[in-house]
C-alpha beads as a LAMMPS data file, in Angstrom:
LAMMPS data file: protein, C-alpha beads

103 atoms
102 bonds

1 atom types
1 bond types

-500.0 500.0 xlo xhi
-500.0 500.0 ylo yhi
-500.0 500.0 zlo zhi

Masses

1 110.0

Atoms # bond

1 1 1 100.677 -253.659 -378.993
2 1 1 101.578 -257.348 -379.148
3 1 1 103.049 -258.775 -382.328
4 1 1 104.533 -262.018 -383.630
5 1 1 108.344 -261.988 -383.642
6 1 1 110.836 -264.020 -385.656
7 1 1 114.584 -264.470 -385.367
8 1 1 116.815 -264.716 -388.417
9 1 1 118.887 -267.918 -388.469
10 1 1 121.578 -266.359 -390.638
11 1 1 123.598 -263.664 -388.833
12 1 1 124.123 -260.191 -390.251
13 1 1 127.580 -258.983 -391.292
14 1 1 128.216 -257.859 -387.695
15 1 1 127.528 -261.399 -386.433
16 1 1 124.204 -260.569 -384.788
17 1 1 120.937 -262.318 -385.516
18 1 1 118.141 -259.885 -386.358
19 1 1 114.781 -259.999 -384.650
20 1 1 111.796 -259.040 -386.844
21 1 1 108.086 -258.369 -386.439
22 1 1 105.713 -260.371 -388.637
23 1 1 105.040 -257.439 -390.996
24 1 1 108.690 -256.375 -391.474
25 1 1 109.728 -256.037 -395.139
26 1 1 113.124 -257.545 -394.193
27 1 1 111.646 -260.673 -392.628
28 1 1 113.548 -263.718 -393.941
29 1 1 111.823 -266.607 -395.713
30 1 1 110.170 -269.314 -393.574
31 1 1 113.120 -271.716 -393.685
32 1 1 115.569 -268.960 -392.683
33 1 1 113.849 -267.831 -389.467
34 1 1 112.703 -269.075 -386.068
35 1 1 109.273 -268.196 -384.724
36 1 1 109.722 -266.839 -381.189
37 1 1 106.129 -266.084 -380.231
38 1 1 103.899 -263.121 -379.463
39 1 1 105.444 -260.323 -377.395
40 1 1 104.435 -256.863 -376.254
41 1 1 107.793 -255.330 -377.198
42 1 1 110.950 -255.988 -379.149
43 1 1 112.947 -256.053 -375.925
44 1 1 110.796 -258.903 -374.556
45 1 1 111.261 -260.824 -377.805
46 1 1 115.004 -260.100 -377.699
47 1 1 115.257 -261.867 -374.330
48 1 1 113.674 -264.946 -375.910
49 1 1 116.002 -264.613 -378.910
50 1 1 119.014 -264.830 -376.596
51 1 1 117.946 -268.399 -375.792
52 1 1 118.727 -269.298 -379.415
53 1 1 121.675 -266.994 -380.201
54 1 1 123.772 -264.983 -377.760
55 1 1 124.178 -262.153 -380.256
56 1 1 120.620 -261.034 -380.976
57 1 1 119.452 -257.547 -381.920
58 1 1 116.145 -255.963 -382.910
59 1 1 115.892 -255.117 -386.622
60 1 1 116.517 -251.397 -387.164
61 1 1 113.372 -251.061 -389.251
62 1 1 111.234 -252.776 -386.613
63 1 1 112.766 -250.774 -383.771
64 1 1 112.217 -247.477 -385.632
65 1 1 108.621 -248.495 -386.235
66 1 1 108.274 -249.175 -382.526
67 1 1 109.763 -245.776 -381.644
68 1 1 107.417 -244.076 -384.107
69 1 1 104.393 -245.661 -382.450
70 1 1 105.767 -244.600 -379.092
71 1 1 106.068 -240.952 -380.194
72 1 1 102.853 -240.963 -382.273
73 1 1 104.509 -239.782 -385.469
74 1 1 105.960 -241.462 -388.540
75 1 1 109.291 -239.627 -388.283
76 1 1 111.031 -236.799 -386.494
77 1 1 112.956 -233.844 -387.845
78 1 1 116.148 -235.161 -386.228
79 1 1 115.722 -238.444 -388.158
80 1 1 115.410 -236.581 -391.457
81 1 1 118.442 -234.373 -390.773
82 1 1 120.582 -237.449 -390.164
83 1 1 119.969 -238.598 -393.751
84 1 1 120.292 -235.284 -395.582
85 1 1 123.661 -234.704 -397.230
86 1 1 125.713 -231.760 -396.060
87 1 1 127.011 -229.126 -398.492
88 1 1 130.431 -230.799 -398.252
89 1 1 128.992 -234.117 -399.440
90 1 1 127.163 -232.487 -402.337
91 1 1 130.313 -230.706 -403.522
92 1 1 132.192 -234.014 -403.447
93 1 1 129.494 -235.561 -405.647
94 1 1 129.791 -232.765 -408.163
95 1 1 133.523 -233.357 -408.323
96 1 1 132.783 -236.854 -409.621
97 1 1 133.549 -238.887 -406.507
98 1 1 131.360 -241.767 -405.493
99 1 1 128.497 -240.609 -403.306
100 1 1 125.900 -242.968 -401.973
101 1 1 122.683 -241.672 -400.454
102 1 1 120.282 -244.294 -399.127
103 1 1 116.712 -243.546 -398.326

Bonds

1 1 1 2
2 1 2 3
3 1 3 4
4 1 4 5
5 1 5 6
6 1 6 7
7 1 7 8
8 1 8 9
9 1 9 10
10 1 10 11
11 1 11 12
12 1 12 13
13 1 13 14
14 1 14 15
15 1 15 16
16 1 16 17
17 1 17 18
18 1 18 19
19 1 19 20
20 1 20 21
21 1 21 22
22 1 22 23
23 1 23 24
24 1 24 25
25 1 25 26
26 1 26 27
27 1 27 28
28 1 28 29
29 1 29 30
30 1 30 31
31 1 31 32
32 1 32 33
33 1 33 34
34 1 34 35
35 1 35 36
36 1 36 37
37 1 37 38
38 1 38 39
39 1 39 40
40 1 40 41
41 1 41 42
42 1 42 43
43 1 43 44
44 1 44 45
45 1 45 46
46 1 46 47
47 1 47 48
48 1 48 49
49 1 49 50
50 1 50 51
51 1 51 52
52 1 52 53
53 1 53 54
54 1 54 55
55 1 55 56
56 1 56 57
57 1 57 58
58 1 58 59
59 1 59 60
60 1 60 61
61 1 61 62
62 1 62 63
63 1 63 64
64 1 64 65
65 1 65 66
66 1 66 67
67 1 67 68
68 1 68 69
69 1 69 70
70 1 70 71
71 1 71 72
72 1 72 73
73 1 73 74
74 1 74 75
75 1 75 76
76 1 76 77
77 1 77 78
78 1 78 79
79 1 79 80
80 1 80 81
81 1 81 82
82 1 82 83
83 1 83 84
84 1 84 85
85 1 85 86
86 1 86 87
87 1 87 88
88 1 88 89
89 1 89 90
90 1 90 91
91 1 91 92
92 1 92 93
93 1 93 94
94 1 94 95
95 1 95 96
96 1 96 97
97 1 97 98
98 1 98 99
99 1 99 100
100 1 100 101
101 1 101 102
102 1 102 103
């Protein structure tokens, strides 16, 4: 499915400029992005993004959304397991060490 894509002017911490779909919650404000056009995939938009910045990558949120559409499900069991803390991590938390779990 075709979508409008935008490229962030400001690079991420890793020095890459993120490519976002129009409905991405991480889409930068108007003055902090470049409209690239309408593309059928993030990879097609990424090629266009390379014309502006050599280090361009597809937003992780947008790419996961694309993969979900591809597999016809919102998430996979393997995705969930990657974010669940192991018993070792939980015991560290109980000991009072800093533990950060992001959703």
